[in-house]
C-alpha positions as CSV (number, residue, x, y, z in Angstrom):
1,M,-0.1,-0.2,0.1
2,G,2.6,2.4,0.7
3,S,5.6,1.3,-1.7
4,R,6.8,3.8,-4.1
5,S,6.5,2.0,-6.8
6,S,2.9,3.0,-6.3
7,V,3.3,6.3,-7.1
8,R,5.0,6.6,-11.2
9,V,6.7,10.1,-12.2
10,V,5.6,10.7,-15.7
11,D,7.7,13.5,-15.8
12,S,9.9,16.1,-13.6
13,C,11.1,19.7,-14.4
14,L,12.0,23.2,-13.1
15,V,9.4,26.2,-13.5
16,P,10.9,29.7,-13.3
17,P,9.3,32.7,-12.9
18,S,7.2,34.2,-16.0
19,A,8.8,37.7,-15.8
20,E,12.2,39.1,-14.9
21,T,12.7,39.1,-10.9
22,P,15.0,40.7,-8.8
23,R,18.5,38.9,-8.5
24,K,19.9,39.0,-5.4
25,A,20.7,38.0,-2.3
26,L,18.2,37.5,0.2
27,W,18.8,37.9,3.8
28,L,17.2,35.5,6.2
29,S,16.3,36.5,10.0
30,A,16.9,35.1,12.9
31,L,13.4,33.7,13.4
32,D,14.5,32.1,10.0
33,L,17.4,31.0,10.9
34,V,16.2,29.3,13.4
35,L,14.2,26.4,11.6
36,A,16.7,26.1,8.8
37,N,17.7,22.7,9.8
38,R,13.9,21.7,10.2
39,G,13.8,20.7,6.3
40,Y,11.0,20.9,4.1
41,T,7.0,20.7,5.4
42,P,4.8,18.1,3.2
43,L,1.4,19.3,2.6
44,V,-1.6,17.2,0.4
45,H,-4.4,19.0,-1.6
46,L,-6.8,16.4,-2.4
47,Y,-9.5,17.0,-4.9
48,S,-11.9,14.1,-5.7
49,A,-13.2,12.7,-8.6
50,S,-17.0,14.3,-8.7
51,D,-15.2,17.6,-7.9
52,L,-13.0,17.4,-11.4
53,A,-16.1,16.1,-13.1
54,A,-17.7,19.3,-12.5
55,A,-15.1,21.6,-13.3
56,A,-14.2,22.9,-16.2
57,P,-12.9,20.5,-19.3
58,D,-9.5,22.6,-19.1
59,C,-8.7,23.3,-15.0
60,F,-6.7,19.7,-14.2
61,N,-4.3,20.7,-17.2
62,V,-0.4,20.3,-16.3
63,A,0.1,23.2,-18.8
64,K,-1.9,25.3,-17.2
65,L,-0.6,24.6,-13.8
66,K,3.0,25.3,-14.7
67,K,1.9,28.3,-16.4
68,S,0.5,29.8,-13.3
69,M,2.7,29.1,-10.9
70,A,5.3,30.5,-13.1
71,K,2.7,33.9,-13.0
72,A,2.7,33.1,-9.0
73,L,6.2,32.9,-8.9
74,V,7.3,36.8,-10.2
75,P,5.9,38.6,-6.5
76,F,7.3,34.8,-4.9
77,Y,11.1,35.1,-6.4
78,P,12.8,33.8,-3.2
79,L,11.0,30.4,-3.6
80,A,12.5,30.1,-7.2
81,G,16.0,30.8,-5.8
82,R,18.6,28.7,-4.0
83,L,19.5,28.5,-0.4
84,S,23.2,29.8,-0.1
85,T,25.6,31.3,2.6
86,D,27.5,34.6,2.9
87,S,31.3,35.0,3.0
88,D,30.5,34.8,7.1
89,G,28.5,31.1,6.5
90,R,25.2,32.6,7.4
91,I,22.1,31.4,5.2
92,E,20.7,33.4,2.8
93,V,18.8,32.6,-0.4
94,N,20.8,33.2,-3.8
95,C,17.0,34.8,-5.7
96,N,18.7,33.5,-9.3
97,A,15.8,32.6,-10.4
98,E,16.4,28.9,-11.0
99,G,12.8,27.6,-10.6
100,A,11.0,25.6,-8.5
101,L,10.7,21.5,-8.9
102,F,7.4,20.6,-10.7
103,V,6.3,16.6,-11.2
104,V,4.1,15.1,-12.7
105,A,3.1,11.5,-10.9
106,H,0.5,8.9,-11.9
107,S,-0.9,6.3,-8.9
108,D,-3.3,3.3,-8.9
109,H,-4.9,4.6,-5.3
110,T,-7.3,6.3,-5.0
111,V,-9.4,8.7,-3.0
112,E,-10.3,6.5,-0.3
113,D,-7.5,5.5,-0.4
114,F,-5.8,8.4,0.8
115,S,-7.0,8.6,4.4
116,E,-5.0,5.5,5.6
117,S,-1.8,6.0,6.7
118,P,0.6,8.9,6.8
119,E,3.2,6.8,5.0
120,L,0.9,7.2,2.3
121,R,0.4,10.4,1.9
122,K,3.9,10.9,2.1
123,L,4.0,9.3,-1.7
124,F,1.9,12.4,-3.2
125,C,4.3,15.3,-2.0
126,P,7.8,15.6,-4.5
127,R,11.2,13.7,-3.4
128,V,13.9,16.8,-2.6
129,Q,17.1,16.2,-2.5
130,P,18.4,18.4,0.6
131,S,18.5,22.3,-0.1
132,S,18.3,21.5,-3.6
133,V,15.2,23.5,-4.1
134,I,13.2,26.0,-2.3
135,L,10.0,24.9,-3.7
136,A,8.4,21.7,-4.9
137,A,5.5,20.4,-6.1
138,Q,3.8,17.7,-7.8
139,V,0.7,16.5,-9.5
140,T,-0.7,13.4,-8.7
141,F,-3.4,11.8,-11.2
142,L,-5.5,9.3,-9.2
143,R,-6.9,5.8,-10.3
144,C,-10.6,6.9,-9.5
145,G,-10.4,10.3,-11.2
146,G,-9.2,12.5,-8.1
147,A,-6.3,14.2,-7.9
148,V,-3.3,15.4,-5.4
149,I,-1.6,18.9,-5.0
150,G,1.8,17.7,-2.8
151,T,3.8,20.6,-2.4
152,A,7.0,20.8,-0.4
153,G,8.4,24.5,1.2
154,H,12.1,24.9,2.9
155,H,11.2,26.2,6.2
156,A,14.2,28.1,6.2
157,V,12.4,30.3,4.1
158,V,8.4,29.9,4.7
159,D,6.2,29.2,7.7
160,G,2.9,27.8,7.2
161,A,0.8,31.4,6.7
162,S,3.7,32.1,3.9
163,M,3.6,29.0,2.4
164,F,-0.4,29.4,2.1
165,H,-0.2,32.6,1.0
166,F,1.9,31.3,-2.0
167,I,-0.5,28.6,-2.8
168,R,-3.6,30.4,-2.9
169,T,-1.9,33.4,-5.1
170,W,-1.0,29.9,-7.5
171,A,-4.7,28.8,-7.3
172,S,-5.8,31.9,-7.9
173,Y,-3.6,32.6,-11.2
174,C,-4.8,29.1,-12.0
175,R,-8.5,29.9,-11.7
176,D,-9.0,33.6,-12.7
177,G,-5.8,34.3,-15.0
178,E,-4.8,37.8,-15.6
179,R,-8.1,38.8,-13.2
180,A,-6.8,37.1,-10.5
181,A,-6.9,39.2,-7.0
182,I,-3.1,38.9,-5.6
183,E,-2.0,39.6,-2.3
184,P,1.8,41.1,-2.5
185,P,4.0,39.1,-0.5
186,C,6.5,41.5,1.8
187,H,10.1,40.5,1.3
188,D,11.4,42.8,3.9
189,R,13.3,40.4,6.4
190,G,15.0,43.2,7.8
191,L,11.7,44.2,10.1
192,L,13.3,40.8,12.0
193,R,16.5,42.3,12.5
194,A,18.2,42.0,16.0
195,R,19.0,44.9,18.1
196,S,22.5,45.6,18.4
197,P,23.8,45.6,21.0
198,P,21.3,42.6,21.8
199,V,18.7,42.8,24.9
200,I,17.5,39.5,26.8
201,R,15.3,39.5,29.2
202,P,15.3,37.1,31.8
203,E,12.1,34.8,31.0
204,T,13.4,34.5,27.6
205,V,15.0,31.7,27.6
206,P,12.7,29.5,29.6
207,M,9.6,31.0,27.6
208,F,10.9,30.5,23.9
209,C,14.3,28.6,23.8
210,S,14.1,25.5,25.4
211,R,14.9,22.3,23.9
212,L,12.3,20.0,22.4
213,A,13.8,16.5,24.3
214,M,13.5,14.5,21.5
215,Q,14.2,11.1,22.2
216,E,14.7,8.1,19.9
217,P,12.1,5.7,19.4
218,S,12.2,2.3,20.7
219,A,12.2,-1.3,18.9
220,T,9.4,-1.5,20.6
221,S,7.0,1.8,20.9
222,T,5.1,1.7,17.9
223,V,3.8,5.7,16.5
224,A,0.3,5.5,15.8
225,T,-1.5,8.8,14.1
226,K,-5.6,8.9,14.3
227,V,-8.3,11.9,13.7
228,F,-10.6,13.3,15.8
229,P,-13.4,15.0,14.2
230,F,-14.6,18.0,16.5
231,S,-18.0,19.4,15.3
232,R,-18.9,23.2,15.5
233,N,-21.4,21.9,18.2
234,Q,-18.5,19.9,20.1
235,L,-15.9,23.3,19.8
236,R,-18.7,25.6,21.0
237,A,-19.3,23.6,23.9
238,L,-15.7,22.7,24.7
239,K,-15.2,26.6,24.6
240,R,-17.6,26.8,27.1
241,Q,-16.5,24.7,29.8
242,C,-13.3,26.1,29.7
243,G,-14.7,29.6,30.5
244,G,-14.9,30.9,27.0
245,A,-11.5,30.5,25.8
246,S,-10.6,30.0,22.2
247,T,-10.9,27.3,20.2
248,F,-6.6,26.4,20.2
249,C,-6.7,27.3,24.5
250,A,-9.6,24.7,24.9
251,V,-8.6,22.4,22.7
252,S,-4.9,22.4,23.7
253,A,-6.1,22.0,27.9
254,L,-7.8,19.1,26.7
255,V,-5.2,17.4,24.5
256,W,-3.2,18.1,27.7
257,R,-4.9,16.9,30.2
258,C,-6.0,13.5,28.2
259,V,-2.0,12.4,27.0
260,C,-1.3,13.1,30.9
261,V,-4.0,10.3,31.9
262,A,-3.1,8.0,28.8
263,R,0.3,7.9,29.0
264,G,-0.6,7.4,33.6
265,L,2.2,10.1,34.5
266,D,3.5,10.8,37.9
267,P,0.8,13.7,39.6
268,D,4.5,15.1,40.8
269,A,6.1,14.8,37.4
270,V,6.1,18.7,35.3
271,T,5.0,18.6,32.1
272,R,5.5,21.0,29.1
273,M,2.9,21.7,26.5
274,N,4.8,23.6,23.8
275,F,3.6,25.7,20.7
276,P,4.5,28.4,17.9
277,V,2.8,31.3,18.5
278,D,2.4,34.3,15.1
279,V,4.6,37.3,16.1
280,R,3.1,39.3,13.6
281,R,0.3,41.4,14.9
282,R,2.0,41.3,18.1
283,L,5.6,43.4,17.9
284,D,5.2,47.2,17.6
285,P,4.7,48.2,15.0
286,P,3.4,45.2,13.2
287,L,4.7,43.1,10.8
288,P,3.4,44.4,7.4
289,D,0.5,42.2,5.9
290,G,1.6,39.3,4.0
291,Y,5.2,39.8,5.5
292,F,6.7,36.3,3.8
293,G,9.1,34.5,6.0
294,N,9.2,32.8,9.4
295,G,7.0,34.9,11.7
296,V,6.4,32.0,14.6
297,V,8.3,31.6,18.0
298,N,7.6,28.8,20.2
299,V,6.4,29.3,23.8
300,F,6.3,26.7,26.5
301,A,3.7,26.2,29.0
302,T,4.5,24.3,32.5
303,A,3.0,23.1,34.9
304,A,2.6,20.0,37.6
305,V,1.0,17.0,35.7
306,R,-1.6,17.0,39.2
307,D,-2.5,20.3,38.2
308,V,-3.2,19.2,34.6
309,V,-5.4,16.6,35.5
310,S,-7.0,17.7,38.6
311,E,-7.5,21.2,38.0
312,T,-10.9,22.2,36.1
313,L,-10.6,22.4,31.9
314,A,-11.0,25.8,32.2
315,S,-7.9,26.6,34.5
316,V,-5.3,24.7,32.4
317,A,-6.9,26.8,29.5
318,G,-6.5,29.5,31.3
319,R,-2.7,28.9,32.0
320,I,-2.1,28.3,28.3
321,K,-4.0,31.6,27.6
322,D,-1.4,33.6,30.3
323,T,1.6,32.0,29.0
324,T,0.3,34.1,25.0
325,E,-0.8,37.1,27.0
326,R,2.6,37.6,28.6
327,F,4.4,39.1,25.1
328,D,5.0,42.4,24.6
329,D,7.1,43.8,22.0
330,G,9.9,44.1,24.0
331,L,9.7,40.4,25.2
332,L,9.7,39.2,21.8
333,R,12.6,41.3,20.6
334,S,14.7,39.9,23.2
335,A,13.6,36.7,21.6
336,V,15.3,37.5,18.1
337,D,18.0,38.5,19.9
338,Y,18.7,35.3,21.5
339,F,17.9,33.0,18.4
340,E,20.1,35.8,16.6
341,M,23.4,34.8,19.1
342,E,22.6,30.9,18.6
343,A,22.6,31.8,15.0
344,E,26.2,33.3,15.0
345,K,26.9,30.2,16.7
346,G,25.6,27.7,14.2
347,G,22.0,27.1,15.0
348,R,20.7,24.5,16.5
349,P,20.8,20.5,15.0
350,E,17.2,19.2,13.9
351,D,14.6,18.0,16.5
352,S,14.2,14.3,15.3
353,G,12.6,11.3,17.3
354,N,9.3,11.4,19.9
355,L,9.1,13.4,22.4
356,P,9.8,11.9,26.2
357,E,6.1,11.6,27.6
358,T,6.4,14.6,29.6
359,E,6.3,16.5,26.4
360,L,3.5,17.6,24.2
361,R,3.7,19.6,20.9
362,M,0.8,21.8,19.7
363,N,0.6,22.9,16.4
364,S,-2.5,25.1,15.3
365,W,-3.2,25.5,12.1
366,Y,-7.4,25.9,12.6
367,H,-7.0,29.4,11.7
368,L,-4.8,29.3,8.8
369,R,-6.4,29.7,4.9
370,T,-5.4,26.1,4.1
371,Y,-8.3,25.0,1.9
372,E,-7.9,28.5,-0.6
373,A,-6.8,26.3,-3.1
374,D,-9.2,26.3,-5.8
375,F,-7.2,25.7,-8.5
376,G,-10.6,26.2,-10.9
377,W,-12.1,22.9,-9.9
378,G,-13.1,24.4,-6.4
379,K,-11.5,23.9,-3.5
380,P,-9.8,20.3,-1.8
381,R,-12.0,18.3,0.1
382,L,-9.0,17.4,2.4
383,M,-5.8,19.4,3.3
384,T,-3.2,18.0,6.2
385,R,0.5,17.0,5.9
386,A,2.1,14.5,4.7
387,E,5.2,13.1,7.0
388,A,6.1,10.5,8.6
389,V,4.4,10.9,12.9
390,R,6.3,11.2,15.6
391,G,5.2,11.1,19.1
392,G,3.7,13.7,21.3
393,W,2.9,15.5,18.4
394,V,-0.5,16.7,17.7
395,Y,-2.2,19.3,14.8
396,L,-5.3,21.4,14.8
397,L,-6.6,21.6,11.6
398,D,-9.8,23.6,9.9
399,A,-11.9,20.6,9.0
400,G,-12.8,22.3,5.3
401,C,-16.2,22.2,5.9
402,G,-16.6,26.4,6.6
403,D,-19.0,25.7,9.7
404,G,-16.1,26.2,12.1
405,S,-15.3,22.7,12.6
406,A,-12.3,20.7,13.3
407,H,-9.6,17.4,12.9
408,L,-7.1,16.7,15.5
409,L,-4.2,14.7,14.5
410,V,-2.7,13.1,17.0
411,S,0.4,11.0,17.3
412,L,1.5,9.0,20.0
413,E,2.6,5.4,20.7
414,A,-0.2,3.0,20.0
415,A,-1.3,2.0,23.4
416,T,-1.4,5.4,24.6
417,L,-3.5,6.4,21.7
418,E,-6.1,3.8,22.5
419,K,-6.4,5.5,26.1
420,F,-6.3,9.0,24.8
421,Q,-9.4,8.2,22.7
422,R,-11.1,6.8,26.2
423,A,-9.9,9.5,27.8
424,I,-11.0,12.0,25.1
425,A,-14.4,10.3,25.3
426,T,-15.7,10.4,28.2
427,C,-15.0,14.5,28.1
428,G,-18.5,15.7,29.5
429,A,-18.4,18.6,27.3
430,L,-17.7,16.7,24.0
431,A,-20.3,14.2,25.5
432,S,-22.9,15.8,25.7
433,A,-22.3,17.8,22.4
434,R,-22.0,14.4,20.6
435,A,-25.1,13.3,22.6
436,R,-27.4,16.4,21.0
437,L,-26.3,15.4,17.2
């Protein structure tokens, strides 16, 4: 089911920008460099056969996809460049317009197969040699008549918000041609330049700069992933139980508690939940709309296991909210200064493996515009990440229904995941909402 032979590449080429673009070295900020070793973020957008059949005959046309990508690469020209280093060994982007990788493939799989495993979804993303290109895309035609668009953007150049900005621009050019409404990107990464001399506040390191304590998986530990759907009514009930908290804080509180319960942690142990926060609107002045680059920092909420398990969900959600509300421009600038000092030392190695049982990673793409990828045949039926699972990592995603519902992708040790499922099913708010459906 998951063999590479089940997806057959029939064409591969580079797509350069369709017009002249700036030829220069693009400086990368400390927030870019801290993620440079993360490599590529693989994404997949799935389109069903019924959507394609209802669309115009030439919509899913390879030549049209290439032409529209070339147009989108003009305003997003760093994606057509290559990673390089300056005279001091600092990573930068050589904006040379060599182009993005574009792959065409065919598969015997169907839409129904698609949701079976992350290992299968990986097949629909282009295979990229490390740092060979910054952007790669693959369109795969399925046996059932559906199609998948897989993309891989290098994390040194783009975060989630920036990558989806490019994807919706590419889709708009494909769908609307010259009439496409384009939100121009801002390439001024100097807006996140560190101060000289740096000013590091005492709370910066424990809040932003702690390391994720990754562990190599053991031979007997199998990590599994399960998708938990949350309806709009369930989310509303959960948020009420959490005292009117945001969707992210409410869901994170529930997940944090259920993971602690499922893992049977010592009540006196200290547990941490790590999550990325977008700084674009939190700086003073805020970054311009369309800032193109990495605009996130990772933060840590810490508590005793007994508190996460025994407090009300509202209190746990409050702990998470308090962590996010401690930010101000001075603290965020302090984090940038610290990461710049780290970059001058050579940066950090890539985090790999699974998180230890006291750690949890919550990633939220719930409010990102992940489903605005209508290339002319409608919005995707599903958008998700495509990568091997890592224990302790959780993603909160928009379900794509337009009604506020969500999908929760949870990766845990297989035995722990079963216990997590039982724990989350007993949540009073969710159980009562489910009963009303």
